[in-house]
ZARODO-454757 format. One line per 3 residues: for each residue x, y, z of C-alpha. Coordinates in pm, whole numbers, plus 50000, padded with zeros to 5 digits. Each point is the difference from the previous one (the first is absolute). Layout:
X Y Z | ...
END
This chain:
46778 49049 47795 | 50130 49705 49779 | 50333 49862 49985
50061 50222 49680 | 49904 50297 50171 | 50216 49897 50267
50302 49959 49823 | 49962 50346 49787 | 49962 50190 50346
50327 49855 50160 | 50189 50017 49644 | 49902 50398 50027
50117 50017 50364 | 50353 49846 49921 | 50037 50213 49703
49920 50314 50261 | 50253 49841 50220 | 50259 49976 49734
49927 50326 49843 | 50088 50194 50378 | 50284 49731 50058
50167 50065 49669 | 49986 50381 50066 | 50041 50079 50346
50365 50112 49949 | 49888 50255 49745 | 49748 50146 50287
50106 50268 50219 | 50093 49861 50346 | 49733 50202 50164
49634 50056 49856 | 49942 50363 49880 | 49697 50203 50118
49775 49901 49695 | 50048 49628 50112 | 49924 50046 50321
49669 50207 49922 | 49912 49725 49787 | 49940 49737 50301
49684 50206 50061 | 49859 49770 49730 | 49964 49729 50276
49769 50214 50206 | 49681 49875 49871 | 49716 49792 50193
50010 49640 50005 | 49798 49937 49698 | 49666 49820 50062
50010 49703 49749 | 50363 49999 49918 | 50227 50104 49722
50151 49813 49714 | 50330 49859 50125 | 50188 50105 49694
49884 50350 50072 | 50149 49971 50335 | 50325 49906 49927
50034 50273 49752 | 49914 50249 50278 | 50245 49863 50254
50266 50010 49702 | 49912 50369 49858 | 49975 50134 50355
50192 49779 50225 | 50334 49942 49798 | 50102 50401 49941
49961 50029 50377 | 50236 49743 50084 | 50374 50092 50127
50206 49818 49778 | 50162 49792 50243 | 50006 49729 49761
50252 50196 49763 | 50376 50056 49998 | 49991 50337 50174
49802 50013 50324 | 50238 49983 50311 | 49755 50012 50282
49902 49819 50308 | 50244 49694 49902 | 49732 49900 49752
50134 49771 49698 | 49843 49922 49644 | 49854 49665 49879
50226 49734 49820 | 49826 49950 49682 | 49992 49589 50128
49836 50120 50328 | 49739 50213 49848 | 49898 49716 49745
49990 49755 50318 | 49778 50205 50168 | 49727 50041 49737
50023 49593 49958 | 49996 49958 50397 | 49681 50233 49985
49839 49794 49740 | 50071 49711 50220 | 49871 50152 50256
50139 49742 50293 | 49981 50034 50371 | 50343 49877 50105
49916 49949 50389 | 50024 49617 49954 | 50136 49736 49710
49659 49899 49987 | 49845 50315 49876 | 50322 50049 49751
50238 49730 49943 | 50201 50250 49752 | 50038 50245 50274
50108 49748 50248 | 50283 49867 49762 | 50118 50329 49884
50012 50126 50347 | 50269 49700 50099 | 50165 50088 49675
50042 50386 50093 | 50112 49925 50330 | 50265 49838 49884
50085 50230 49756 | 49970 50275 50194 | 50230 49841 50300
50236 49935 49724 | 50020 50336 49815 | 49986 50184 50393
50247 49757 50164 | 49769 49942 50269 | 50041 49671 50204
49871 49703 49873 | 49639 49877 50129 | 49891 50341 50090
49657 50048 49981 | 49845 50284 49756 | 49648 50152 50036
49852 50215 49702 | 49806 50291 50167 | 49902 50343 49877
50252 50208 50034 | 50337 50092 50224 | 49770 50099 50310
49832 49636 49996 | 50316 49876 49958 | 50143 50166 50284
49654 49920 50186 | 49986 49620 49896 | 50394 49960 50129
49972 50218 50294 | 49676 49769 50117 | 50192 49689 49955
50317 50174 50243 | 49756 50091 50224 | 49834 49654 50083
50321 49800 49987 | 50163 50248 50289 | 49711 49996 50181
49989 49607 49940 | 50349 49964 50149 | 49868 50212 50319
49731 49721 50018 | 49695 50203 49854 | 49781 49899 49719
49929 50344 49820 | 49744 49832 49770 | 49814 49819 50273
49997 50265 50303 | 50059 50328 49776 | 50247 50267 50126
49779 50136 50343 | 50256 49827 50251 | 50279 49895 49816
50347 50032 50082 | 50164 50323 49861 | 50296 49996 49784
50246 50258 49838 | 49941 50166 49643 | 50298 50203 49873
49983 50207 49682 | 50236 50240 49841 | 49951 50351 50024
49941 50011 49600 | 49757 49706 49984 | 49752 50030 49752
49617 50138 50134 | 49854 49703 49847 | 50231 49753 50221
49865 50199 50320 | 49618 49957 49811 | 50076 49628 49986
50138 49970 50367 | 49661 50174 50111 | 49780 49768 49788
50155 49677 50165 | 49981 50182 50367 | 50316 50061 50068
49983 50364 49998 | 50121 50285 49758 | 50161 50181 50313
50066 49764 50241 | 50342 49940 49854 | 50372 50058 50072
50086 50227 49710 | 50400 49956 49948 | 50148 50371 49846
50095 49949 49647 | 50322 50155 49802 | 49955 50257 49708
49905 49731 49747 | 49734 49882 50216 | 50165 49677 50124
49921 49870 50325 | 50289 50040 50238 | 50093 49669 50129
50253 50124 50233 | 49714 50155 50194 | 49765 49711 50000
49835 49999 50394 | 50075 49752 50261 | 49696 49798 50025
49952 49699 50244 | 49689 49809 49806 | 49927 49906 49694
50027 50234 49703 | 49876 50055 49668 | 50244 50211 49797
49885 50182 49680 | 50237 50066 49764 | 49983 50178 49627
50136 49912 49676 | 49978 50306 49774 | 49895 50324 50199
49719 50166 49832 | 50198 50309 49944 | 50361 49952 49957
49993 49608 49886 | 50202 49912 50325 | 50045 49650 50145
50020 49928 50363 | 50333 49831 50148 | 49801 49655 50024
50332 49804 50068 | 50021 50227 50299 | 49648 49984 50117
50002 49594 49993 | 50322 49990 50169 | 49848 50194 50288
49670 49766 49956 | 50222 49702 50068 | 50217 50101 50253
49643 49980 50206 | 49917 49706 50277 | 49861 49744 49785
49696 49982 50232 | 49923 50378 49879 | 50066 49930 49636
49887 50276 49791 | 49841 50061 49630 | 50154 50218 49736
49785 50103 49705 | 50086 50214 49716 | 49776 50229 49824
50139 49984 49647 | 49705 50184 49802 | 50223 50067 49698
50374 49940 50157 | 49945 49638 50040 | 50046 49953 49595
50366 50146 50035 | 50041 49621 50095 | 49923 49922 49619
50325 50208 49919 | 50321 49805 50088 | 50173 50313 50029
49751 50163 50213 | 49963 49735 50232 | 50365 49892 50064
50023 50420 50048 | 49690 50096 50202 | 49814 49703 50105
50256 49809 50204 | 49818 49810 50321 | 49657 50076 49818
49950 49616 49987 | 50042 49956 50382 | 49662 50147 50047
49684 49782 50113 | 49743 50194 49793 | 50013 50228 49704
49713 50210 49807 | 50035 50143 49679 | 49790 50165 49668
49989 49816 49663 | 49825 50275 49875 | 50267 50276 50056
50319 49788 49877 | 49912 49732 49829 | 49735 50194 49794
49720 49733 50021 | 49647 50198 50044 | 49843 50130 50316
49953 49849 50246 | 50265 49747 50080 | 50161 49994 50360
50224 49690 50094 | 50051 49901 50360 | 50314 49764 50043
50045 49799 50298 | 50266 49799 50082 | 49792 49737 50194
49672 49953 49804 | 49830 49836 50299 | 50006 50351 50196
49763 50097 49704 | 49811 49700 50015 | 49954 50050 50395
49871 50340 49969 | 49791 49986 49664 | 49817 49681 50035
49651 50037 49901 | 49861 49645 50089 | 49619 49899 49878
49848 49692 49915 | 49965 50052 49649 | 50391 50114 49987
50241 49769 49928 | 50317 49996 50224 | 50246 49776 49788
50378 50005 50016 | 50020 50186 49677 | 50035 50390 50022
49657 50167 50091 | 50021 50386 49923 | 49674 50043 50229
50203 49858 50290 | 50299 50178 49967 | 49882 50370 49919
49747 50240 50141 | 49749 49966 49761 | 49823 49700 49851
49825 50078 49683 | 50302 50165 49790 | 50144 50069 49645
50260 49776 49819 | 50281 50224 50058 | 50236 49753 49943
49931 49945 49635 | 50119 50357 49877 | 50347 49960 50233
50041 49652 49857 | 49954 50215 49659 | 50244 50257 50073
50249 49780 50163 | 49981 49766 49674 | 50035 50263 49804
50284 50173 50133 | 50200 49675 50137 | 50270 50096 50253
50199 50166 49780 | 49709 50240 49897 | 49876 50079 50362
50351 50102 50056 | 50013 50227 49714 | 49670 50144 50101
50150 50119 50306 | 50305 50095 49880 | 49846 50209 49761
49794 50193 50236 | 50288 50109 50231 | 50223 50067 49718
49724 50266 49872 | 49937 50123 50335 | 50418 50056 50024
49973 50177 49633 | 49723 50249 50125 | 50221 50069 50322
50305 50071 49804 | 49851 50206 49767 | 49799 50258 50246
50311 49997 50236 | 50140 50378 50011 | 49678 50141 49933
49796 49818 50247 | 50130 49839 50313 | 49989 49612 50031
49898 49914 50362 | 50057 49660 50018 | 50273 49729 49891
49844 49829 49707 | 50043 49650 50040 | 49654 49871 49869
49740 50148 49803 | 49925 50311 50207 | 50129 50375 49960
49917 50244 50244 | 50050 50340 49858 | 49927 50369 50148
50113 50351 49903 | 50248 50162 50266 | 50074 50391 50090
50272 50156 50156 | 49882 49877 50350 | 49908 49655 49917
49667 49834 49843 | 49771 50218 49851 | 49674 49869 50086
49790 50257 49803 | 50212 49937 49690 | 49971 49605 50058
49651 50002 50017 | 49936 50240 49686 | 50228 49756 49828
49770 49675 50101 | 49687 50206 49875 | 50171 50138 49686
50082 49641 49875 | 49698 49839 50085 | 49813 50314 49814
50227 49968 49711 | 49870 49644 49935 | 50310 49821 49794
50098 49807 50278 | 49827 49961 50375 | 50209 49979 50312
49870 50044 50386 | 50116 50210 50283 | 50135 49918 50300
50131 50108 50366 | 50363 49921 50040 | 50173 50148 50313
49724 50229 50094 | 49965 50158 49640 | 49870 49939 49679
50143 49796 49733 | 49949 49871 49626 | 49980 49613 50021
50040 49787 49696 | 49919 49655 49976 | 50147 49764 49681
49770 49711 49988 | 49873 49927 49634 | 50156 49715 49764
49943 50276 49741 | 50232 50262 50136 | 50333 50037 49848
50280 50226 49994 | 49841 50233 49719 | 49720 50030 50243
50208 50048 50292 | 50158 50280 49817 | 49687 50157 49877
49894 50003 50395 | 50296 50175 50106 | 49959 50270 49678
49630 50043 50138 | 50102 50027 50369 | 50261 50274 49917
49798 50186 49763 | 49707 50016 50300 | 50266 50101 50216
50141 50264 49755 | 49665 50150 50009 | 49928 50005 50356
50308 50197 50046 | 49905 50242 49755 | 49696 50033 50153
50147 50065 50356
END
């Protein structure tokens, strides 16, 4: 191919992407049966000599685009998945064209500079302590794992053990405390860093999933406490001040570490009204984990780990080699689990620069307002299980004797089959519930009202069929 052919191909690809991005709101939230059947077009032998690139892209769009979930649209309410801001999507395209490895400043000066810029902006918009280290990873699971690995090494270091040099075999023990409603990926992260999914002290939670700080155990040695900002079903926040006070009362020689899993809830800090109401004490933690693709609405994938003392990241993740510079500047490969890595900070920079502090606050507030609208419109016909304090709404159908599991499960299936919106199901307090997550910058009052009307119509059909 010559340069002109390359340009024609890339222009064609951009046109296909634009066609999808500008019509996603008109698509059903769920692909229909014909779209799913169309995926059979991909079931072909590997070509012996290769096919034209233009034909390959056309097939990808023709068979692939209809079979996507419209999670980039305004009426997708599943899994706390945000859409993508136009600025972030455009930055993603340019970042892919740059094809930078953000591991070292020597590999990408622009990635290194934008890392420092976004670090400052993120700490500003979230109100986290100045000097906190920021590490971009693949998602909230790895943001948790990176933070917990740093916590593990710091706590073992206080006990005189060098985990990076000597591993975990024979290491002194310390305790890990989690809430009963901790997310499954937090447990997965604990397993990944060798602290164990089940070797934890589980503190009971209240009816909203908040860790009961009054029931924190009496533990003699160093302790790692994992708290939560935004329970995945209810959106509730743990009592951070009480947890931090409990840690602060411990003897200095057994000083602990407070980590916060804030996959989506950490972004409540961007909205001053919710920061004051929900997040008291959240800034007292030692580390925090979040996702940019949940509520900042950048593309997949973009996990962000925050560690109050960035030296702990460097201790855990340094990958020194004769050919890798070890200067005084931030080197991503020496502060994250991976070496080669996409320049995720470019999209974060584009999103934050376009939104500004006020726009970030408005994004959070609008999603929360939409969640409250949905809850208000369905209340009376359905049971709103949670206190709607953030962007999460839990719904169920109750019968005369309490939760009607069969009817609620049928409602979830009916909504997903209807296809106009998409919501997922969950288990809450031993019974099925419909989980509505509002995370898209596109979702406005009309979309919230539409979603509520669809839920009510589906509930009416379920009741009629019973």
